[in-house]
C-alpha positions as CSV (number, residue, x, y, z in Angstrom):
1,C,1.4,11.3,-1.6
2,L,-1.7,12.6,0.2
3,F,-1.1,15.5,2.5
4,P,-3.3,17.4,4.9
5,N,-5.1,20.3,3.3
6,P,-3.0,23.5,3.8
7,M,-6.2,25.5,4.6
8,I,-6.3,23.7,8.0
9,K,-3.5,26.0,9.2
10,K,-5.8,29.0,8.7
11,I,-8.4,27.7,11.1
12,D,-8.4,29.6,14.4
13,S,-11.8,28.8,15.8
14,V,-14.5,26.3,14.9
15,E,-18.1,26.3,16.1
16,I,-20.5,23.6,14.8
17,I,-24.3,23.6,15.1
18,T,-25.5,20.0,15.4
19,K,-28.5,17.9,16.3
20,E,-28.8,14.3,17.6
21,G,-28.9,11.5,15.0
22,C,-27.5,13.7,12.2
23,F,-25.0,11.7,10.1
24,F,-23.2,14.6,8.6
25,C,-22.9,16.2,12.0
26,D,-21.1,13.1,13.3
27,L,-19.0,12.9,10.1
28,A,-17.9,16.5,10.5
29,K,-17.0,16.0,14.2
30,Y,-15.1,12.8,13.3
31,F,-12.9,14.5,10.7
32,L,-12.3,17.5,12.8
33,K,-11.0,15.2,15.6
34,E,-8.9,13.2,13.1
35,N,-7.2,16.5,12.0
36,K,-6.8,17.5,15.7
37,I,-9.0,20.6,15.3
38,Q,-10.7,21.7,18.5
39,F,-14.4,22.8,18.1
40,H,-17.2,24.1,20.2
41,E,-20.5,22.3,19.7
42,I,-23.8,24.2,19.7
43,Q,-27.3,22.8,19.6
44,T,-29.9,25.2,18.2
45,K,-32.5,25.3,15.5
46,V,-31.4,26.0,12.0
47,K,-32.7,25.1,8.5
48,S,-30.0,22.4,7.9
49,Y,-27.4,20.5,9.9
50,P,-24.6,20.8,10.5
51,Q,-23.7,24.5,10.2
52,L,-19.9,25.2,10.4
53,I,-18.7,28.6,11.7
54,I,-14.9,29.0,11.1
55,N,-13.1,32.1,12.2
56,D,-16.5,33.7,12.9
57,E,-17.7,33.1,9.4
58,C,-20.4,30.6,8.5
59,I,-19.0,28.4,5.6
60,G,-22.0,26.1,5.2
61,G,-22.3,22.3,6.0
62,F,-20.1,19.2,5.9
63,H,-19.5,19.4,2.2
64,E,-18.1,22.9,2.3
65,L,-16.0,21.9,5.3
66,W,-14.6,18.9,3.6
67,K,-14.0,20.5,0.2
68,N,-12.5,23.7,1.4
69,Y,-10.7,22.7,4.6
70,L,-10.3,19.0,5.4
71,C,-10.1,17.0,2.1
72,P,-6.5,15.7,1.8
73,V,-4.5,17.2,-1.1
74,F,-2.5,15.0,-3.5
75,N,1.1,16.2,-3.7
76,F,2.2,15.8,-7.3
77,D,5.6,17.4,-6.5
78,E,6.3,14.6,-4.1
79,L,5.1,12.0,-6.5
80,G,7.4,13.5,-9.1
81,R,10.4,13.5,-6.7
82,I,9.8,9.9,-5.8
83,T,9.5,8.9,-9.4
84,E,12.8,10.6,-10.3
85,C,14.5,8.9,-7.4
86,I,13.3,5.5,-8.6
87,V,14.6,6.2,-12.1
88,E,18.0,7.1,-10.7
89,N,18.1,4.0,-8.5
90,I,17.0,1.6,-11.3
91,N,19.7,3.0,-13.6
92,E,22.2,2.0,-11.0
93,I,20.7,-1.5,-10.7
94,I,20.9,-1.9,-14.5
95,D,24.6,-1.2,-14.4
96,K,25.4,-3.3,-11.3
97,N,22.9,-6.2,-11.5
98,L,24.0,-9.8,-11.7
99,Y,22.2,-11.2,-14.7
100,P,21.3,-14.9,-15.0
101,L,22.0,-15.0,-18.7
102,E,24.3,-13.1,-21.0
103,E,21.4,-12.4,-23.3
104,C,19.6,-10.7,-20.4
105,K,22.6,-8.5,-19.6
106,E,23.1,-7.6,-23.3
107,S,19.4,-6.6,-23.7
108,N,19.2,-4.6,-20.5
109,L,22.4,-2.7,-21.1
110,K,21.4,-2.0,-24.7
111,H,17.8,-0.7,-24.2
112,R,17.9,0.1,-20.4
113,P,14.2,-0.5,-19.8
114,M,12.5,-0.2,-16.5
115,G,9.0,-0.8,-15.1
116,I,7.6,1.6,-12.5
117,G,4.2,0.6,-11.1
118,V,1.8,1.7,-8.4
119,Q,-0.4,0.3,-5.7
120,G,-3.1,1.9,-3.5
121,L,-4.8,4.0,-6.2
122,A,-8.2,3.0,-4.8
123,D,-7.1,4.0,-1.3
124,V,-6.4,7.6,-2.6
125,F,-10.0,7.9,-3.8
126,M,-11.5,6.5,-0.6
127,K,-9.4,8.8,1.5
128,I,-10.8,11.9,-0.3
129,L,-14.3,10.3,-0.1
130,E,-14.7,10.0,-3.9
131,P,-16.2,7.0,-5.7
132,Y,-13.7,5.1,-7.8
133,D,-15.3,6.2,-11.0
134,S,-16.3,9.8,-10.1
135,K,-15.3,12.8,-12.3
136,I,-12.7,13.9,-9.7
137,S,-11.2,10.4,-9.5
138,K,-11.0,10.2,-13.2
139,E,-9.1,13.5,-13.4
140,L,-6.8,12.5,-10.6
141,N,-6.2,9.1,-12.3
142,R,-5.0,10.9,-15.5
143,H,-2.9,13.5,-13.6
144,I,-1.1,10.8,-11.5
145,F,0.1,8.8,-14.5
146,E,1.0,11.8,-16.6
147,C,3.1,13.0,-13.6
148,M,4.9,9.7,-13.4
149,Y,5.6,9.5,-17.1
150,Y,6.8,13.1,-17.3
151,H,9.1,12.9,-14.3
152,S,10.6,9.5,-15.3
153,L,11.4,10.8,-18.7
154,K,12.7,14.1,-17.3
155,K,15.1,12.4,-15.0
156,S,16.2,10.0,-17.7
157,I,17.1,13.0,-19.9
158,E,19.1,14.5,-17.0
159,I,21.1,11.3,-16.6
160,A,21.6,11.2,-20.4
161,K,23.3,14.7,-20.2
162,K,26.0,13.1,-18.0
163,K,26.2,9.5,-19.3
164,G,24.7,9.6,-22.8
165,Y,21.6,8.1,-24.2
166,Y,21.0,4.3,-24.4
167,S,22.7,2.6,-27.3
168,S,19.6,1.7,-29.3
169,F,18.2,5.3,-29.0
170,K,18.7,6.3,-32.6
171,N,15.7,5.8,-34.9
172,S,13.4,5.1,-31.9
173,P,10.3,7.3,-31.5
174,L,12.0,9.1,-28.6
175,S,14.9,10.0,-30.8
176,K,12.4,11.8,-33.1
177,G,10.9,13.7,-30.1
178,I,7.7,11.5,-30.2
179,F,6.3,10.7,-26.8
180,H,4.3,7.5,-26.1
181,F,0.9,9.3,-26.0
182,E,1.6,10.6,-29.5
183,L,1.9,7.1,-31.0
184,Y,-1.9,6.5,-30.8
185,E,-4.1,7.1,-33.8
186,K,-6.6,8.8,-31.5
187,K,-5.2,12.0,-30.1
188,Y,-5.1,12.4,-26.3
189,P,-8.5,14.0,-25.6
190,Y,-7.7,16.0,-22.5
191,S,-5.5,19.0,-21.5
192,F,-2.0,18.3,-20.3
193,F,-0.7,19.1,-16.9
194,Y,3.0,19.4,-17.8
195,P,5.1,21.3,-20.3
196,W,5.8,18.5,-22.9
197,D,7.1,20.8,-25.6
198,E,9.9,22.1,-23.3
199,L,10.8,18.5,-22.5
200,R,10.8,17.6,-26.1
201,T,13.4,20.2,-26.8
202,E,15.7,18.7,-24.2
203,L,15.0,15.1,-25.4
204,L,16.0,16.0,-29.0
205,Q,19.2,17.7,-27.7
206,Y,20.4,15.2,-25.2
207,G,18.4,12.0,-25.8
208,S,17.1,9.6,-23.1
209,R,19.1,7.2,-20.8
210,N,16.2,4.7,-20.9
211,S,13.8,3.3,-23.5
212,L,10.8,2.3,-21.3
213,F,9.5,3.6,-18.0
214,I,5.9,2.7,-16.8
215,A,4.5,-0.8,-16.3
216,L,1.6,-1.4,-14.0
217,M,2.2,-4.9,-12.7
218,P,0.1,-7.0,-10.2
219,T,1.0,-6.2,-6.6
220,A,-1.0,-8.7,-4.6
221,S,1.6,-9.8,-2.0
222,T,3.3,-6.5,-1.5
223,S,-0.1,-4.7,-1.2
224,S,-1.2,-7.1,1.5
225,I,2.1,-6.5,3.4
226,L,1.9,-2.7,3.1
227,G,-1.9,-2.6,3.7
228,N,-2.8,-1.0,0.4
229,T,-5.3,-1.9,-2.3
230,E,-3.8,-3.9,-5.2
231,S,-2.2,-1.9,-8.0
232,F,-4.6,0.5,-9.7
233,E,-7.6,-1.7,-9.2
234,P,-10.8,-1.1,-7.2
235,L,-11.2,-2.6,-3.8
236,T,-11.8,-6.3,-3.9
237,S,-13.9,-6.3,-0.8
238,N,-14.3,-4.4,2.4
239,F,-13.9,-7.6,4.5
240,Y,-12.6,-10.9,3.3
241,L,-10.5,-14.0,4.1
242,R,-7.2,-14.2,2.3
243,R,-5.5,-17.6,1.8
244,T,-1.8,-17.9,1.2
245,L,0.8,-20.6,1.4
246,T,1.6,-19.7,4.9
247,G,-2.0,-19.7,6.2
248,E,-5.2,-17.6,6.1
249,Y,-6.1,-14.3,7.7
250,Y,-8.8,-11.6,7.5
251,V,-8.3,-8.4,5.6
252,I,-10.5,-5.4,6.4
253,N,-10.8,-2.0,4.8
254,R,-9.3,0.2,7.6
255,I,-10.4,3.4,6.0
256,L,-14.1,2.3,6.2
257,Q,-13.6,0.8,9.7
258,N,-12.0,4.0,11.1
259,I,-14.9,6.1,9.8
260,L,-17.5,3.6,11.2
261,K,-15.7,3.8,14.6
262,G,-15.7,7.6,14.5
263,L,-19.5,7.5,13.8
264,H,-20.0,4.9,16.6
265,L,-21.3,2.4,14.2
266,W,-18.6,-0.3,14.5
267,D,-19.8,-3.1,16.8
268,E,-20.2,-6.8,16.7
269,N,-23.4,-6.6,14.6
270,M,-21.6,-4.5,12.0
271,N,-18.7,-7.0,12.0
272,Q,-21.1,-9.9,11.4
273,Q,-23.1,-8.0,8.8
274,L,-20.0,-7.4,6.8
275,T,-19.1,-11.1,7.1
276,L,-22.6,-12.1,6.0
277,E,-22.6,-9.7,3.0
278,K,-19.0,-10.8,2.0
279,G,-17.6,-7.3,2.6
280,S,-20.3,-5.4,0.7
281,I,-22.0,-2.4,2.5
282,Q,-24.6,-1.7,-0.2
283,K,-27.5,-3.4,1.6
284,N,-26.5,-2.3,5.0
285,H,-29.2,0.0,6.3
286,R,-27.0,1.3,9.2
287,I,-24.4,2.8,6.9
288,P,-25.4,6.2,5.5
289,E,-26.1,6.4,1.7
290,Y,-23.3,9.1,1.3
291,L,-20.6,6.5,2.0
292,K,-22.0,3.6,-0.1
293,P,-20.7,4.8,-3.5
294,V,-17.3,5.5,-2.0
295,F,-16.8,2.0,-0.6
296,R,-18.2,0.0,-3.5
297,N,-16.1,-3.1,-4.2
298,V,-14.9,-4.2,-7.7
299,W,-18.1,-6.3,-8.2
300,E,-20.3,-3.2,-7.8
301,I,-18.4,-0.9,-10.1
302,P,-19.4,-1.0,-13.9
303,Q,-16.4,-2.6,-15.7
304,K,-17.0,-0.2,-18.6
305,H,-15.9,2.6,-16.2
306,C,-12.8,0.6,-15.2
307,I,-11.9,0.2,-18.9
308,D,-12.4,3.9,-19.5
309,M,-10.0,4.8,-16.7
310,A,-7.5,2.3,-17.9
311,S,-7.7,3.8,-21.4
312,D,-7.2,7.3,-20.0
313,R,-4.0,6.3,-18.2
314,Q,-2.7,4.0,-21.0
315,Y,-1.5,7.1,-22.9
316,F,1.2,7.5,-20.3
317,I,2.0,3.8,-19.8
318,D,4.7,3.0,-22.4
319,Q,4.6,-0.7,-21.5
320,S,1.2,-2.2,-20.3
321,Q,-1.0,-2.6,-17.4
322,S,-2.2,-5.8,-15.6
323,M,-5.9,-5.1,-15.6
324,N,-8.4,-7.7,-14.4
325,I,-12.0,-7.9,-15.5
326,Y,-14.6,-8.8,-12.8
327,L,-18.0,-10.2,-13.9
328,N,-21.0,-11.3,-11.9
329,N,-22.6,-13.2,-14.7
330,P,-20.1,-13.9,-17.5
331,S,-21.2,-15.0,-21.0
332,I,-19.5,-15.4,-24.3
333,D,-21.4,-12.4,-25.7
334,L,-20.5,-10.2,-22.7
335,L,-16.8,-11.2,-22.9
336,T,-16.7,-10.5,-26.6
337,K,-18.2,-7.0,-26.1
338,I,-15.7,-6.2,-23.2
339,H,-12.7,-7.2,-25.2
340,F,-13.7,-5.3,-28.3
341,Y,-14.5,-2.3,-26.2
342,G,-11.1,-2.4,-24.6
343,W,-9.5,-2.8,-28.0
344,K,-11.3,0.2,-29.4
345,K,-10.3,2.2,-26.4
346,G,-6.6,1.5,-27.1
347,L,-5.7,-0.9,-24.4
348,K,-2.6,-3.0,-25.1
349,T,-3.8,-5.7,-22.7
350,G,-7.5,-6.5,-22.8
351,S,-7.4,-8.4,-19.6
352,Y,-4.9,-10.2,-17.3
353,Y,-7.4,-12.4,-15.4
354,I,-11.2,-12.5,-16.0
355,R,-12.7,-13.2,-12.6
356,S,-16.3,-14.3,-11.9
357,R,-18.3,-15.0,-8.7
358,S,-20.2,-18.1,-7.8
359,L,-23.9,-17.9,-8.6
360,T,-24.8,-19.6,-5.3
361,N,-23.9,-18.4,-1.8
362,S,-22.0,-20.9,0.3
363,Q,-23.0,-21.8,3.8
364,N,-21.6,-19.3,6.3
365,F,-19.8,-21.1,9.2
366,F,-18.5,-17.9,10.9
367,I,-21.8,-16.7,12.2
368,N,-24.3,-18.4,14.5
369,A,-27.3,-19.7,12.4
370,K,-29.8,-17.9,14.6
371,K,-27.8,-14.6,14.4
372,E,-27.5,-14.9,10.7
373,Q,-31.3,-15.3,10.4
374,E,-31.8,-12.2,12.6
375,L,-29.5,-10.1,10.4
376,Q,-31.2,-11.2,7.2
377,E,-34.6,-10.4,8.7
378,C,-33.3,-6.9,9.7
379,E,-32.2,-6.4,6.1
380,N,-35.5,-7.5,4.8
381,C,-37.3,-5.1,7.1
382,S,-35.1,-2.2,6.1
383,A,-35.8,-2.9,2.5
């Protein structure tokens, strides 16, 4: 649901003042080319580089260009439309499905639950060049799941107007006009993006066709097929080997790779460096510091921040979310603290899997031993 920034259409002419070896100059030129915007490059002395002149007006440097003109915009109207379409389709499936057991059929027709999930949340943050746990990412995280819950319930009420509410609707929280985020002892601490009181009026009048809507399930296989990050989780690695029943293959972060290609940094050495560092870019001296927080992997993001974001979205997830915990050095004390913190933050599921890393590095057979030593020496020198 990311769309080009509408401000791009207002660009008539672009002049960019650059200098050789300037990372932000190269980044500005890369994104201008990606958005098919023609520009005239000027090399002259100024206080800071680059300087962008759009429609004969100096707007500033790369950050102003990105924020005001080039940063993709999340289309919540489209997300709402897709969510409502899914609700309509799943209602048809509930009615026409072939159930393996009579008990399954009876339960589904009585309560009419559904589970709408997501994948590629981390991709959204990377495409707008925001760290996974930044302030903007956290707000977008809340907005996305409020949008999904609101539109799924809105569509279910519309269907209930025609076909009636589900048979066990009476005496449920929804029948009393109580939304899921109102069932918590702790009140939702942020402002809402949608008119819930108006929806409540319709809910009390017509009821809801379905009892449950949002469930964030694991999406490992489908994410790999579609080229997205798994579910709502941070990126596992920028470059890794994936093993399946049908074989093994490399998976690379195409967003990072395309940027590195645009900056003329993608070569055999960069490929081998990523392999050596197991997909991490934090120690890579060739990659600019600006990009490193954006492309951290799950092992490099504080798990407390991941739990906080899970807690924020949990208010709009009326089932649960399959959240994994990733620890470099797990201990009983740390695990206890994590689970108690998640419980205090209102998580229904403290963790799905708890994953840890090996304390020792295995021998790397994909890089020539001499080349590996050279890369390690380069890193030591840069440090």
